[in-house]
N, C-alpha and C positions, 0 to 999 in steps of 0.2 A: 660035370660035377659042379661047375660054377653056377649053371642055371638052376640046378637042384637046390643049392644053398640059397640063392636069391629067392626062389619060389618058397622055400621053407621060412625064410625071414618074413616075406610078405604075408604068408598065411598066418604066422604067429602074431604079427602086428594086427591083422584084421580080426583075429579071434579075440585078442586083448581089448580092442576097441569095442567090439560087440558086447563082450562080457562087462566092461565098464559101463556102457550105455544102459544095460539092464539094471545096474545098481543106482542109477540116477533118479529112479522113480520108486516111491514107496507104494506097494500094493497091499491092500487089506480089505476086509469086509466088515460090515457092522457086527459088533460083538468081539472082534479081535482086540487084543491088548498089545500096545506098543509103549515105548518109553518116549516121552516128549519133553521139550524144554519147559521149565516151570517159571519163565519170566513173567507170565501173565498175558492179558489180552493185548498189550502193546508190544509184544515180543516181535523183534525183527529177524530172529534166528530161524524160527519155524523148524527147529531140528527135531527129527524123529529117528528112532532106531529100534532094533529088535532086542537090544541088550541094555541093561542099566549102565549109567556112566555120567560124565559131565557134558554139558552142552558147550557149544563153541563160545558162549559168553562166560563160561566158568561155573554156572549154577548146576546143581545136581538135577538130573532128569527124573521125572516122575512117571510111574506106570499109569496109563490112561486107557480107557476103553473107547473104541471107535463107535460113535453114535450115528454118523451119517457119512456117506461117500458120494461125492459129486465129481464131475469131470475136473480133474486137476486139484481137488481139495478134499480134505477129510476133517470132520468135526469130531472132537473128543469130549468126553464128559468133564475134562479138567479146564476147559476154556470155551468161552462163548463164540469167539471168532474162529473160523476154520484154519487149519494148517494147509500150506501149499504142499502138494504131494510130489512135486518134481523139484529136486534140489539144484541150486546153482553150484553147490559143492557136494561131492559124494565120496564115500570111503573108497580108497583104491587098494584095499588090502588083498584083493585077488578073489578068484571064484570060490575058494574054500571058506572064506570068511562069512560068517552068518550075522554080523551086526547090522548090515544094511543101513548104515548111518547116512542121512542126507541133511543138508542145512542150506540156508540162504547166505550164511556167513562162512568165511574160511576158519580153519582150526583143526583140531584132531577129532577123529571119530571115537566112538565108545570103546573100540578095541585098542586105542592109543596111537594108531597110525595117522599120519597127516591126510586130510581130505584133499582131493584134487578138484580144481575148477572144471566144471562141465562146459565144454565149448558149445555154443549155440550153433545149430545147423543153419546155413545160409538159405534164405528163401529165394526160390526162383520164380520169375514172372512168366 
């Protein structure tokens, strides 16, 4: 019984880690509409989400259309400089949440829950 409980806990933690890892990267294709931080070209937040709301810097996010997708970056029609598509912080509201908020700064996601820091994977040589 004790082994079953331990196995269940390990499985749950592994699943939660995988589910969170999937939410750290924004995926979209050209023509998709996302909500992005409206700080301007000098923005350090690079916040993107699927829902409207406030950016981690406190400004209202604006709806923008994806005009270009490169490895690790997305260009929107609202800004000349591309957004980073992998966040240092991501919404940790769970697998049922659809906001998919990511940011380079800490704060709350568009659904109001705190964002969690994404731990970088250690590189092996």
